[in-house]
C-alpha positions in Angstrom: 34.6 64.1 67.7 34.1 67.4 69.7 33.9 68.3 73.3 30.2 68.8 73.0 28.2 65.7 74.1 25.1 66.6 72.1 27.0 67.0 68.8 28.9 63.8 69.4 25.6 62.0 70.1 24.0 63.4 66.9 27.1 62.4 64.8 26.9 58.8 66.3 23.1 58.6 65.6 23.5 59.4 61.9 26.6 57.3 61.5 24.6 54.3 62.9 21.7 55.1 60.6 23.8 55.1 57.4 23.3 51.4 56.9 19.6 51.7 56.8 19.8 54.8 54.6 22.0 52.7 52.2 19.4 49.9 52.1 16.6 52.4 51.4 18.6 54.9 49.3 16.5 54.4 46.1 13.3 54.9 48.2 14.8 58.1 49.6 15.6 59.4 46.1 12.1 58.6 44.9 10.4 60.0 48.0 12.5 63.1 47.9 12.4 63.6 44.2 9.7 66.3 44.1 11.6 68.3 46.8 14.9 67.8 44.9 13.4 69.1 41.7 11.9 72.1 43.6 15.3 72.9 45.1 17.1 72.7 41.8 14.5 74.9 40.1 14.6 77.4 43.0 18.4 77.7 42.7 18.2 78.3 38.9 21.0 75.8 38.6 23.1 76.2 35.5 25.8 74.5 33.5 29.2 74.9 35.1 28.0 75.8 38.6 30.1 74.9 41.6 27.7 73.2 44.1 28.0 72.1 47.7 25.4 69.7 49.3 25.3 69.7 53.1 24.0 66.8 55.2 23.9 64.9 52.0 23.1 61.4 53.3 23.0 59.1 50.3 23.7 62.2 48.1 20.4 62.3 46.1 20.3 66.1 45.7 23.9 66.5 44.8 23.8 63.7 42.3 20.8 65.2 40.6 22.6 68.6 40.6 25.7 67.0 39.0 23.6 66.0 36.0 22.5 69.6 35.6 25.8 71.4 36.0 27.5 69.1 33.5 31.2 68.2 33.1 32.4 71.8 33.6 30.6 72.0 36.9 31.5 70.4 40.2 29.5 69.0 43.1 30.8 68.3 46.6 28.7 65.9 48.6 29.3 66.4 52.3 28.0 65.1 55.6 29.1 65.0 59.2 28.9 61.2 59.4 31.8 59.4 57.6 29.5 56.4 56.9 27.1 58.7 55.0 30.0 60.1 53.0 31.1 56.6 52.1 27.6 55.7 51.0 27.3 58.9 48.8 30.7 58.2 47.3 29.7 54.6 46.4 26.5 55.7 44.8 28.0 58.6 42.8 30.7 56.3 41.5 28.1 53.7 40.5 26.5 56.4 38.3 29.9 57.3 36.9 29.5 61.0 37.9 33.0 62.3 37.3 32.2 65.8 38.5 31.3 64.7 42.0 33.6 64.5 45.1 33.0 63.9 48.8 34.0 65.8 51.9 33.3 65.2 55.6 31.9 68.6 56.8 30.1 69.9 59.9 27.6 72.4 58.5 28.1 74.6 61.5 31.7 75.0 60.5 32.1 74.5 56.8 35.7 73.8 55.9 35.9 75.9 52.7 37.0 79.5 52.0 34.5 82.3 51.6 32.8 82.6 48.2 33.7 79.1 47.0 30.4 78.0 45.5 27.6 79.2 43.2 25.0 77.1 45.0 24.6 75.4 48.4 21.9 72.8 48.9 20.7 71.1 52.1 17.6 68.8 52.0 16.1 67.9 55.4 19.3 68.5 57.4 19.1 72.1 58.8 16.4 71.3 61.4 18.6 68.6 62.9 21.6 70.7 63.8 22.0 72.4 67.3 22.8 75.9 66.0 20.7 76.5 62.9 21.6 80.2 62.7 25.3 79.3 62.6 24.7 76.7 59.9 22.8 79.2 57.7 25.5 81.8 58.2 28.2 79.3 57.2 26.2 78.4 54.0 25.9 82.1 53.2 29.6 82.6 53.8 30.8 80.0 51.3 28.6 81.2 48.3 29.8 83.7 45.8 28.1 87.2 45.6 24.9 86.4 43.8 25.1 82.8 44.7 22.0 80.9 45.9 21.4 79.0 49.1 18.5 76.5 49.2 17.3 74.7 52.3 14.4 72.2 52.6 12.9 71.3 55.9 9.8 69.4 57.0 6.6 71.4 57.4 4.3 71.2 60.4 4.1 68.0 62.4 0.3 67.6 62.0 0.6 67.9 58.2 3.2 65.1 58.1 1.5 62.1 59.8 3.8 59.7 57.9 6.4 60.6 60.6 4.5 62.7 63.1 2.2 59.8 64.1 5.3 57.8 65.1 6.8 60.5 67.3 3.4 61.2 68.9 2.8 57.6 69.9 6.3 57.2 71.2 5.9 60.4 73.3 2.6 59.1 74.7 3.9 55.7 75.6 7.1 57.1 77.2 5.3 59.9 79.0 7.8 62.5 77.8 8.3 64.5 74.6 10.2 62.8 71.8 12.6 64.0 70.7 13.3 65.4 74.2 13.7 69.1 74.8 17.1 70.5 73.7 17.5 67.9 71.0 16.8 69.1 67.4 14.0 67.3 65.8 12.5 66.9 62.3 9.8 69.5 62.9 12.0 72.1 64.7 11.8 74.6 61.8 8.2 74.0 60.8 6.7 77.0 62.5 5.5 79.8 60.1 8.3 82.3 59.6 11.1 80.2 61.2 13.0 79.3 58.0 12.3 82.7 56.4 13.8 84.5 59.4 17.0 82.3 59.4 17.6 82.9 55.7 16.7 86.6 55.7 19.5 87.2 58.2 22.1 86.9 55.4 20.3 86.5 52.1 18.1 88.7 49.9 15.1 87.8 47.7 14.2 85.0 50.2 11.3 82.9 49.1 9.6 80.1 51.0 7.4 77.7 49.2 5.4 74.6 50.2 5.9 71.3 48.4 3.5 68.5 48.9 5.3 65.3 49.8 2.7 62.6 50.3 3.8 59.0 51.1 2.2 55.9 49.9 2.6 52.6 51.8 1.3 49.4 50.4 0.8 48.1 54.0 1.5 49.2 57.5 4.3 46.6 57.7 6.0 48.3 54.8 5.9 51.7 56.5 7.0 50.1 59.9 10.0 48.5 58.1 11.2 51.7 56.4 10.3 54.8 58.3 11.5 54.0 61.9 14.8 52.7 60.5 15.4 56.0 58.7 14.3 58.3 61.5 17.7 58.8 63.3 17.2 58.2 67.0 14.0 56.2 66.6 15.4 52.8 65.7 18.0 52.6 68.5 15.3 53.8 70.9 12.8 51.1 69.8 15.6 48.5 70.1 16.4 49.5 73.6 12.8 49.2 74.9 11.2 46.0 76.2 9.4 44.0 73.5 6.0 44.7 75.0 6.6 48.5 74.8 7.8 48.3 71.2 4.7 46.3 70.3 2.5 48.8 72.0 4.0 51.6 70.1 3.6 49.6 66.9 -0.1 48.9 67.7 -0.8 52.6 68.5 0.7 53.7 65.2 -1.2 51.2 63.2 -4.5 52.3 64.9 -3.7 55.9 64.2 -3.1 55.1 60.5 -6.7 53.8 60.1 -7.9 57.2 58.9 -5.4 57.1 56.0 -6.2 53.6 54.8 -7.5 53.1 51.3 -8.2 50.2 48.9 -4.5 50.1 47.8 -2.8 50.7 51.2 -2.1 54.0 53.0 -2.0 57.5 51.6 -0.1 59.6 54.2 0.0 63.4 53.7 3.3 65.3 53.8 4.6 68.8 53.2 8.1 70.3 53.0 9.2 73.9 53.0 11.8 74.9 50.4 13.5 78.2 51.2 15.9 80.0 48.8 17.8 83.2 49.0 20.6 85.0 47.1 23.9 86.3 48.5 23.8 90.0 48.1 27.5 90.9 48.7 30.7 89.1 49.5 30.7 87.9 53.1 33.3 89.3 55.5 36.4 87.2 55.7 37.9 86.2 59.0 41.3 87.7 59.8 44.0 85.9 57.9 41.7 84.0 55.5 42.1 84.3 51.8 39.2 84.4 49.3 38.5 81.2 47.3 36.8 81.0 43.9 36.8 77.3 43.1 36.4 74.5 45.7 39.2 72.1 45.9 38.0 68.7 44.6 
C-alpha cells in the first residue's frame, strides 16, 4: 500500500479481479495470442535471454517467452497485485516451467538494478498506470544496452467495440464519463503518436504496429459473462448499481451489438498497438546503486 489513494484503489481493483482472470485465463491466452506472438517477434527474443514481464496478470506473455528462451534463459513474471502473482505462479508451475519466477512489482518503481534484463514485456498494462512516462522510463532503465522493450496497448475505442460499447453504455446511463477523468482507462494511449512518443523518450528504433484482435462470441450472454468480469472496475461498478440500472446497461449493450451479429454469433472488431524500441546506451544509475547483469531469481 502507498499514501496515494488512486494507486491504492487501482491495486485493490486488480487484486479483486484476479479470481475472474483465473477463471478465464485460457480465454485470455487465446484472445491475446496474436498480440503475444507479435510482441515476441518484435523483441527478436533469443535463447538465453533474461526477460521481465510487467503487469503480467495470469502470465501468458511471460510463459510464452519462457518456452522461447529455453533453460538457459530466465523469465520473471511480475504484477502489482499479489493475487495476480499467485495466479501466474500456479499456472507456470502447472506447465513445469523451471525457468520462471515471480515478483510483486510496481511498474512505476521496478525493484531491479539497472541493466538487469535483455527484454521487458508488458501487454495491456501500461495504459492503466497513473504515470505512464515513469513506467516506460523504469522499463528502459532495467534493460541492458541493446535490450528491447515491448509494450502493447489497446487501439482506438471506436475500433474496439468488444469493450468500447460497454464503456459507452455505462457512461450514457450514469451521465458521466467512465472511467472518470483522472483514472487511467483501457484506451488512454490509443491516440495516434501517444505510445510512440513515450517510447521515443528513452529508446531508439521505435516501431509501432497495429495488430488486429477481433473477438468472437457465440452469444451475447457469453460476452456478458466474460468481458465485464475482466474489465477491472466494471464488475464492482455493476454489482453496486440497482438491478434495474444493471439490466438497462445490459440491454443497451445488447442492442448496440446488433450490427455485429452473424449466423454464428457476434464478430467484434478489435485492434492493439504493439510498440518496440531498443536501449541505445546504459541508463544512468542513481547515486549509490550498483549495476546488475542477471536478475535475482
